[in-house]
Each structure stands twice: as C-alpha cells, then as structure tokens.
C-alpha positions as CSV (number, residue, x, y, z in Angstrom):
1,X,11.0,5.2,24.5
2,X,8.8,2.6,25.1
3,X,5.1,2.4,25.4
4,X,5.5,1.3,28.6
5,X,7.9,4.5,29.8
6,X,5.3,6.7,27.7
7,X,2.6,5.7,30.2
8,X,2.6,6.2,34.4
9,X,4.2,4.0,35.9
10,X,3.0,0.2,35.7
11,X,2.0,-1.3,38.9
12,X,3.2,-5.1,40.3
13,X,0.9,-5.6,43.0
14,X,1.3,-8.7,45.7
15,X,-1.2,-9.4,48.2
16,X,-0.3,-7.1,51.2
17,X,0.4,-9.2,54.6
18,X,-1.4,-6.4,56.4
19,X,-4.8,-6.4,54.6
20,X,-7.7,-7.1,56.7
21,X,-9.3,-9.7,55.1
22,X,-12.6,-10.6,57.6
23,X,-15.2,-13.4,56.5
24,X,-17.2,-10.0,55.3
25,X,-14.3,-9.0,53.0
26,X,-13.7,-12.5,51.9
27,X,-17.2,-13.4,50.7
28,X,-16.8,-10.1,48.3
29,X,-13.4,-10.8,47.1
30,X,-14.3,-14.3,46.2
31,X,-17.4,-13.7,44.3
32,X,-15.3,-10.9,42.2
33,X,-12.8,-13.3,41.2
34,X,-15.3,-16.2,40.3
35,X,-16.9,-13.3,38.0
36,X,-13.4,-12.2,36.5
37,X,-12.3,-15.6,36.0
38,X,-15.8,-16.1,33.7
39,X,-14.6,-13.9,31.7
40,X,-16.8,-11.0,33.0
41,X,-15.0,-7.4,34.1
42,X,-16.6,-6.3,38.1
43,X,-18.0,-3.3,39.3
44,X,-17.9,-2.2,43.1
45,X,-20.3,-0.1,43.6
46,X,-21.1,1.6,46.7
47,X,-21.3,4.8,49.2
48,X,-17.6,6.3,49.9
49,X,-15.4,4.7,52.8
50,X,-16.8,1.4,52.2
51,X,-13.3,0.1,50.9
52,X,-14.0,-0.6,47.0
53,X,-10.6,0.8,46.1
54,X,-8.7,-1.1,48.7
55,X,-10.6,-4.8,47.8
56,X,-10.2,-3.8,43.7
57,X,-6.7,-3.3,44.5
58,X,-6.7,-6.6,46.3
59,X,-8.6,-8.6,44.2
60,X,-5.8,-7.5,41.5
61,X,-3.2,-8.2,43.1
62,X,-4.8,-11.7,43.6
63,X,-4.7,-12.1,39.8
64,X,-1.5,-11.6,39.8
65,X,-0.7,-9.6,36.6
66,X,0.8,-6.5,36.2
67,X,-1.7,-3.7,36.9
68,X,-2.6,-0.4,35.4
69,X,-4.3,2.2,37.2
70,X,-7.1,4.8,36.5
71,X,-8.9,7.4,38.2
72,X,-12.0,8.9,37.0
73,X,-12.0,12.7,35.9
74,X,-14.5,15.0,34.5
75,X,-12.1,16.3,31.9
76,X,-10.9,13.1,30.4
77,X,-11.9,12.5,27.0
78,X,-11.3,9.1,24.5
79,X,-7.5,10.0,24.0
80,X,-6.8,10.4,27.6
81,X,-7.6,6.3,27.7
82,X,-6.5,5.6,24.2
83,X,-3.8,7.6,23.1
84,X,-3.0,10.6,21.1
85,X,-0.6,12.1,19.0
86,X,2.4,14.0,20.9
87,X,4.9,15.8,19.2
88,X,7.0,14.9,16.2
89,X,9.9,12.9,14.9
90,X,12.6,14.3,12.8
91,X,15.4,12.6,11.1
92,X,18.0,14.3,8.5
93,X,20.3,12.2,6.7
94,X,23.1,14.2,4.6
95,X,25.1,11.7,1.9
96,X,28.2,13.2,1.0
97,X,30.1,9.9,0.1
98,X,31.1,11.8,-3.2
99,X,33.0,14.9,-2.6
100,X,31.2,16.7,-5.7
101,X,27.7,15.7,-4.6
102,X,25.4,15.9,-1.2
103,X,22.2,14.5,-1.2
104,X,20.2,15.8,2.0
105,X,16.8,13.7,3.4
106,X,14.6,14.9,5.6
107,X,11.8,13.3,7.3
108,X,9.2,14.8,9.7
109,X,5.8,12.9,10.9
110,X,3.9,12.7,14.4
111,X,4.6,10.6,16.8
112,X,1.8,8.4,18.4
113,X,1.5,7.5,22.2
114,X,-0.5,4.9,23.3
115,X,-2.2,5.7,27.0
116,X,-2.8,3.5,30.0
117,X,-6.3,1.5,28.4
118,X,-4.5,1.1,25.3
119,X,-1.5,-0.3,26.7
120,X,-3.5,-2.5,29.4
121,X,-5.6,-4.0,26.2
122,X,-2.6,-5.1,24.1
123,X,-0.7,-6.3,26.7
124,X,-3.0,-8.5,29.0
125,X,-2.7,-6.2,32.0
126,X,-5.3,-6.1,34.8
127,X,-7.4,-2.4,34.7
128,X,-8.5,-1.1,37.6
129,X,-10.6,2.1,36.9
130,X,-11.5,3.7,39.9
131,X,-14.4,6.0,40.2
132,X,-15.0,5.5,36.4
133,X,-18.5,7.6,36.6
134,X,-16.5,10.8,37.6
135,X,-15.1,10.4,33.7
136,X,-18.3,11.9,31.0
137,X,-20.0,8.7,29.8
138,X,-18.8,9.6,25.9
139,X,-15.1,9.4,27.3
140,X,-16.1,5.5,28.2
141,X,-17.7,4.5,25.3
142,X,-14.3,2.9,24.0
143,X,-14.9,0.6,26.6
144,X,-18.3,-1.0,24.8
145,X,-16.7,-3.2,22.4
146,X,-13.5,-3.9,24.6
147,X,-15.7,-5.7,27.1
148,X,-18.1,-7.3,24.5
149,X,-16.4,-8.2,21.2
150,X,-13.0,-7.8,22.6
151,X,-12.0,-5.4,20.0
152,X,-10.4,-2.0,20.6
153,X,-11.2,0.7,17.8
154,X,-8.1,2.6,17.1
155,X,-7.9,6.0,15.4
156,X,-6.8,6.3,12.0
157,X,-3.2,8.6,13.4
158,X,-2.1,5.2,14.5
159,X,-0.4,3.2,12.5
160,X,-1.1,-0.5,11.6
161,X,-4.4,-2.1,11.8
162,X,-7.6,0.4,12.9
163,X,-8.1,-2.1,16.0
164,X,-6.6,-4.2,18.4
165,X,-7.6,-7.4,19.6
166,X,-8.0,-7.8,23.4
167,X,-5.5,-9.5,25.3
168,X,-6.7,-13.2,26.6
169,X,-5.1,-12.1,30.0
170,X,-6.7,-8.5,30.3
171,X,-9.7,-8.0,33.3
172,X,-11.1,-4.9,34.0
173,X,-12.2,-3.9,37.8
174,X,-14.3,-0.8,38.2
175,X,-15.8,1.2,41.4
176,X,-17.9,3.7,41.9
177,X,-19.8,5.9,44.3
178,X,-23.8,6.2,43.7
179,X,-25.1,8.3,41.2
180,X,-26.0,11.3,43.5
181,X,-22.6,11.8,44.9
182,X,-21.1,15.1,43.3
183,X,-18.9,14.9,40.4
184,X,-20.9,11.7,39.0
185,X,-22.1,11.0,36.0
186,X,-24.9,8.7,35.0
187,X,-23.7,5.9,33.6
188,X,-24.9,4.5,29.8
189,X,-27.1,1.1,30.3
190,X,-24.9,-0.2,27.5
191,X,-21.4,-0.3,29.7
192,X,-23.3,-1.6,33.0
193,X,-25.5,-4.4,31.0
194,X,-21.5,-5.8,29.9
195,X,-20.3,-5.9,33.8
196,X,-21.5,-7.6,37.1
197,X,-22.1,-5.1,39.6
198,X,-21.6,-5.9,43.1
199,X,-23.4,-3.5,45.5
200,X,-20.7,-3.0,48.5
201,X,-22.4,-2.1,51.5
202,X,-21.2,-0.2,54.7
203,X,-18.5,-2.6,56.6
204,X,-19.5,-4.9,59.7
205,X,-18.9,-3.9,62.8
206,X,-16.0,-6.7,62.8
207,X,-14.1,-5.1,59.9
208,X,-14.3,-2.2,61.1
209,X,-12.5,-2.9,64.7
210,X,-9.8,-4.9,62.4
211,X,-9.0,-2.8,60.0
212,X,-8.7,0.0,63.0
213,X,-6.8,-1.8,65.0
214,X,-4.5,-3.0,62.2
215,X,-4.0,0.9,60.5
216,X,-3.8,2.5,64.1
217,X,-1.4,-0.4,66.2
218,X,-4.2,0.2,69.0
219,X,-5.4,-2.8,71.0
220,X,-8.2,-4.9,70.2
221,X,-10.0,-3.4,73.4
222,X,-9.3,0.3,72.2
223,X,-10.1,-0.1,68.6
224,X,-13.5,-1.7,69.5
225,X,-14.1,1.4,71.9
226,X,-13.1,3.7,69.0
227,X,-15.5,1.8,66.4
228,X,-18.7,2.0,68.9
229,X,-18.5,5.8,69.6
230,X,-18.1,6.0,65.6
231,X,-20.8,3.5,64.6
232,X,-23.7,5.5,67.1
233,X,-22.8,8.9,66.1
234,X,-23.1,7.7,62.8
235,X,-26.4,6.5,63.2
236,X,-27.9,8.9,65.7
237,X,-26.4,12.2,64.4
238,X,-27.4,11.9,60.7
239,X,-24.6,13.5,59.4
240,X,-24.3,15.0,55.9
241,X,-20.8,13.7,55.4
242,X,-21.3,10.1,56.8
243,X,-18.4,8.8,59.2
244,X,-16.9,6.1,58.2
245,X,-14.4,3.8,59.1
246,X,-11.9,6.6,57.7
247,X,-12.8,8.3,60.7
248,X,-12.5,5.3,63.2
249,X,-8.4,4.8,61.9
250,X,-7.9,9.1,61.4
251,X,-9.1,8.8,65.5
252,X,-6.9,5.8,66.3
253,X,-3.8,6.8,64.7
254,X,-3.8,10.2,66.1
255,X,-4.6,8.7,69.7
256,X,-1.8,6.2,68.9
257,X,0.7,9.0,67.9
258,X,-0.1,11.1,70.7
259,X,0.5,9.1,73.2
260,X,-3.2,9.6,74.6
261,X,-5.7,7.0,75.8
262,X,-9.0,6.0,74.4
263,X,-10.7,7.2,77.5
264,X,-13.2,9.7,78.5
265,X,-11.0,11.6,81.3
266,X,-8.3,11.9,77.8
267,X,-9.2,15.4,76.9
268,X,-7.0,15.0,73.9
269,X,-9.0,11.7,72.9
270,X,-12.5,13.4,73.3
271,X,-11.2,16.5,71.4
272,X,-9.6,14.4,68.8
273,X,-13.1,12.9,68.5
274,X,-14.7,16.1,68.2
275,X,-12.4,17.1,65.7
276,X,-13.1,14.4,63.4
277,X,-16.7,13.2,63.7
278,X,-18.3,17.2,64.2
279,X,-16.8,18.1,61.0
280,X,-18.9,15.5,59.2
281,X,-22.3,17.1,60.5
282,X,-21.6,20.0,57.2
283,X,-19.8,23.3,57.3
284,X,-22.6,25.9,57.5
285,X,-25.7,23.0,57.8
286,X,-26.0,23.4,61.2
287,X,-27.3,26.0,63.8
288,X,-25.3,26.6,67.0
289,X,-28.1,24.8,69.0
290,X,-28.1,22.0,66.5
291,X,-24.2,21.6,67.0
292,X,-24.6,21.8,70.8
293,X,-26.8,18.8,70.7
294,X,-24.2,16.7,68.9
295,X,-21.3,17.6,70.8
296,X,-23.3,16.8,73.9
297,X,-24.8,13.2,72.0
298,X,-20.6,13.0,71.0
299,X,-19.5,13.4,74.5
300,X,-22.6,10.7,76.2
301,X,-21.2,7.9,73.7
302,X,-17.6,8.8,74.9
303,X,-18.4,8.6,78.4
304,X,-20.4,5.4,77.5
305,X,-18.3,3.2,75.8
306,X,-14.7,4.9,76.8
307,X,-15.2,5.0,80.8
308,X,-12.5,4.0,82.8
309,X,-12.0,0.9,85.0
310,X,-12.6,2.8,88.1
311,X,-15.7,5.0,86.6
312,X,-17.0,1.4,85.1
313,X,-16.6,0.6,88.6
314,X,-18.6,3.1,90.3
315,X,-21.4,3.0,87.8
316,X,-21.9,-0.8,88.1
317,X,-21.3,0.2,92.0
318,X,-24.4,2.6,92.0
319,X,-26.1,0.3,89.9
320,X,-26.1,-2.3,92.0
321,X,-26.9,-0.1,95.3
322,X,-30.0,1.4,93.1
323,X,-31.4,-2.4,92.9
324,X,-30.7,-3.3,96.3
325,X,-32.8,0.0,97.1
326,X,-35.4,-1.3,95.0
327,X,-35.4,-4.5,96.2
328,X,-35.9,-3.3,99.8
329,X,-38.5,-1.2,98.8
330,X,-40.6,-3.8,97.6
331,X,-39.7,-5.9,100.9
332,X,-41.7,-3.5,103.1
333,X,-44.5,-3.2,100.6
334,X,-44.7,-7.0,101.4
335,X,-45.0,-6.8,104.9
C-alpha cells in the first residue's frame, strides 16, 4: 500500500465554471495568491457564511497542485497530522533446500503510516486546513517549524531521518472563525505570526445576489428580492445566528424545487422564509411576544420587496392619489 493510499483521497481541483467571482471575491483571491507566491501561508478569518472555505478551495484550484484537505477537530493530536504506528508487518521465511535441514526466519515490526500533513509537506501539495482553530493549539505546534524553518520534525518511530525538508511547491491555506465562536481555541501568537491573515467581511450585496442566483437557478429579479429580505432581516432582527448568504441559497433552492414564486402572496414562499430565518433567532432564547414581533417584521419585509406587479401598481396608485390630494389642499389654502 502506497502512502497515497494510506491517507484519504488526494483532491485534484480545477477552477469551477460555476464559481461566483465578483469584484469583491476577486480582490481577496488576488491578494491571497500574491502572498502564497511570495512564500507565505494565507489565513482567511471571518464569521460563518462569508465563503471562506469556498474561497480557499478556489485559490487552491488556481494554484494547480494536488490538494490535501484537513478539518479542524478538538480531538486531534499531533499524530493525526503527522502520522503514527499502525499495525504490524510480519514476515516468515522457511528454507528447506536441503531435505535434512530446515531453516526458519521470522520478522515482525510495527508499520508507520504517514498522515495528511506529512504527505502534503513531502510531496509539495497544497494544504487547505479548514477551521484549524477547532484543533487544540498543541496539536498544531508541528506547523511552526514547517512554516518558518521549512523543516518537519518526525518521531523516532518513523524510520529514516528525524526530519523532512518541506517541498518547495508546498503551500498552505488556513480558515477560521472568530475566537468567540463555540468550539474555537485561541491560536498561539507564534503560529499567527508565521501567516498572513486576511479578514473576510460579510459579502456585499452584489456578491450575495450572484451566489443566490447561481445556486438556485432563479432569475436575477427573484434572487435580488430574496437577498433584500434576508439582508434587512439580518440588520433589523439582531438574530443570535446571523442569517447569511446560505439562508438566501436555502430559500432560493426550495422555491425553485417547489415551483413557487418569490411573491408576497405565495404562501409557500412566505412559509419557507419563516422556517429558514426565524430559526436564526435562537431556540428557546426568544419569548412568544418577541417571536410575534419578528414574524411581523419578516412579513412586512416580504410585502415590501416581493409585492406582485398588480400590488405594486396599487401601491403606486395610492401614493399618487395621496400626493394629488396634498397638492389640491395646498392650492385651496393658498386661495
């Protein structure tokens, strides 16, 4: 069994044709690629739902090297990154060439299995370490010498030299959520000092619309309506779990599959918005009165952004009549 077969499948990425590459995303990607070409690892840090993992995979695809993907885990130890002894190798030789003499040799020793980080470092792959701060800091200590001295210290149980020189084509992309998120460990300063951190902010409106349209297959107008509802609800509701572009994609995909319409008078669309967005308020953290207020707020936003053409016409007609009424009153007062 080769060391490539011993670890999980190595990913060969190509830039995706359906990747939404707006000006907002392109600026981050270009900055990250310039840092990697200069020899520095990149760290994409930001809140959930800002597309950090998608950007990391896109950047890795542009680099063009095979990708080794890791997900941070609180149960990780250094052996989960470097490797460990796994099972035994047993060999028995029986020599009976001379009929009256039998010679037997037996040999048994533990087998070493390289893990993902070791393979990536040795073969010059691109490492994508997603949410690496979910791993305990001591498990990530092995990265310090890799990123600075370009050497990877190996346990004595691994036969051969006590270290591996980092392949010149090796590169690393890290992603993480803010420290206040549940399950996130504070990263040691020494590790952060060895990488360039890009703060990934909330996606702009144009990017959210483009992603929603691409993922749902809806029209530009429908995607815009959904994004407007979600963005305003995000700002006004102060939900404990902030609605992101994922919420937009959820609503858009469901509407597309149901064959519903992104209109205020479509009950399926309205109920989908409620199911997706009101859950973000936090289960058990909102009383009935507050939930009722937020439901009314959401319904008002849906009515505002998703009114049908006839409803829009009625609203404009009423507004024009009101303006004419005010104008007539002013004339009467002047006389």
